[in-house]
C-alpha positions as a Python dict, from the first residue, in 0.01 Angstrom:
ca = {
    (1, 'M'): (0, 0, 0),
    (2, 'K'): (74, 254, -345),
    (3, 'L'): (145, 189, -662),
    (4, 'L'): (441, 427, -751),
    (5, 'K'): (457, 272, -1077),
    (6, 'T'): (422, -17, -1370),
    (7, 'E'): (662, -149, -1697),
    (8, 'N'): (625, -365, -1988),
    (9, 'V'): (853, -585, -2033),
    (10, 'S'): (772, -798, -2282),
    (11, 'S'): (514, -982, -2181),
    (12, 'V'): (562, -893, -1880),
    (13, 'I'): (456, -627, -1561),
    (14, 'L'): (630, -514, -1360),
    (15, 'F'): (537, -321, -1047),
    (16, 'D'): (690, -77, -810),
    (17, 'L'): (480, -87, -419),
    (18, 'Q'): (532, 74, -79),
    (19, 'L'): (403, -120, 140),
    (20, 'S'): (468, 15, 507),
    (21, 'E'): (631, -240, 779),
    (22, 'G'): (271, -459, 914),
    (23, 'E'): (166, -467, 500),
    (24, 'L'): (395, -594, 475),
    (25, 'Q'): (423, -825, 768),
    (26, 'Y'): (43, -953, 702),
    (27, 'I'): (185, -1053, 348),
    (28, 'G'): (416, -1284, 527),
    (29, 'L'): (136, -1480, 748),
    (30, 'A'): (-38, -1532, 448),
    (31, 'M'): (210, -1684, 313),
    (32, 'N'): (275, -1859, 595),
    (33, 'Y'): (-68, -2032, 666),
    (34, 'V'): (-70, -2097, 276),
    (35, 'L'): (166, -2329, 338),
    (36, 'R'): (123, -2491, 614),
    (37, 'H'): (-253, -2575, 571),
    (38, 'L'): (-205, -2646, 220),
    (39, 'S'): (-132, -2937, 99),
    (40, 'K'): (98, -2921, -261),
    (41, 'T'): (-204, -3095, -415),
    (42, 'E'): (-404, -2736, -306),
    (43, 'L'): (-138, -2509, -359),
    (44, 'H'): (-127, -2592, -801),
    (45, 'A'): (-476, -2646, -768),
    (46, 'A'): (-509, -2265, -575),
    (47, 'F'): (-290, -2094, -818),
    (48, 'N'): (-380, -2337, -1136),
    (49, 'D'): (-666, -2262, -1282),
    (50, 'E'): (-905, -2346, -1605),
    (51, 'R'): (-747, -2021, -1765),
    (52, 'G'): (-388, -2238, -1769),
    (53, 'K'): (-68, -2326, -1542),
    (54, 'T'): (98, -2091, -1475),
    (55, 'L'): (334, -2360, -1257),
    (56, 'Q'): (315, -2708, -1438),
    (57, 'T'): (400, -2944, -1164),
    (58, 'E'): (296, -2913, -709),
    (59, 'Q'): (685, -2994, -636),
    (60, 'Q'): (741, -2610, -868),
    (61, 'T'): (416, -2458, -717),
    (62, 'H'): (516, -2540, -399),
    (63, 'E'): (903, -2442, -428),
    (64, 'F'): (784, -2158, -625),
    (65, 'L'): (622, -2070, -303),
    (66, 'E'): (832, -2095, -67),
    (67, 'M'): (1097, -1900, -301),
    (68, 'E'): (873, -1597, -265),
    (69, 'Y'): (776, -1676, 139),
    (70, 'E'): (1146, -1675, 229),
    (71, 'H'): (1199, -1388, 19),
    (72, 'I'): (930, -1173, 224),
    (73, 'M'): (1040, -1313, 537),
    (74, 'N'): (1463, -1183, 475),
    (75, 'L'): (1280, -856, 367),
    (76, 'I'): (1064, -830, 738),
    (77, 'K'): (1411, -930, 852),
    (78, 'R'): (1685, -712, 766),
    (79, 'F'): (1455, -396, 781),
    (80, 'C'): (1173, -442, 1042),
    (81, 'R'): (1251, -220, 1346),
    (82, 'P'): (1331, -565, 1538),
    (83, 'E'): (1126, -389, 1883),
    (84, 'F'): (797, -443, 1758),
    (85, 'L'): (824, -683, 1489),
    (86, 'P'): (632, -1047, 1712),
    (87, 'D'): (809, -1407, 1813),
    (88, 'H'): (685, -1541, 1465),
    (89, 'F'): (941, -1241, 1232),
    (90, 'L'): (1236, -1240, 1569),
    (91, 'H'): (1334, -1647, 1503),
    (92, 'W'): (1318, -1690, 1222),
    (93, 'E'): (1664, -1689, 1037),
    (94, 'M'): (1736, -1536, 709),
    (95, 'T'): (1870, -1722, 444),
    (96, 'S'): (2304, -1712, 346),
    (97, 'E'): (2215, -1576, -29),
    (98, 'E'): (1945, -1272, 183),
    (99, 'C'): (2256, -1251, 438),
    (100, 'D'): (2519, -1048, 210),
    (101, 'A'): (2233, -868, -108),
}
């Protein structure tokens, strides 16, 4: 992973990163594991520490992570060469909003 640049926009820092196919796949696998093995309560606790809540409810936390997982998986499915992808990625169904992007 390589940091290409950062940009401060209002109170948010945007990161431009360069990732290899393998790095992107590991991020997808890690997100899949977290979503499958942690309850909504555990997810919410893991992503909201004592300094403040990132998302207000357990449901919001779960939905946000699911949405980001779908974005990662759609990137993998769309841009990575299928002959090098493990079965987990080959059987992923792209969401319609990403198919046309």
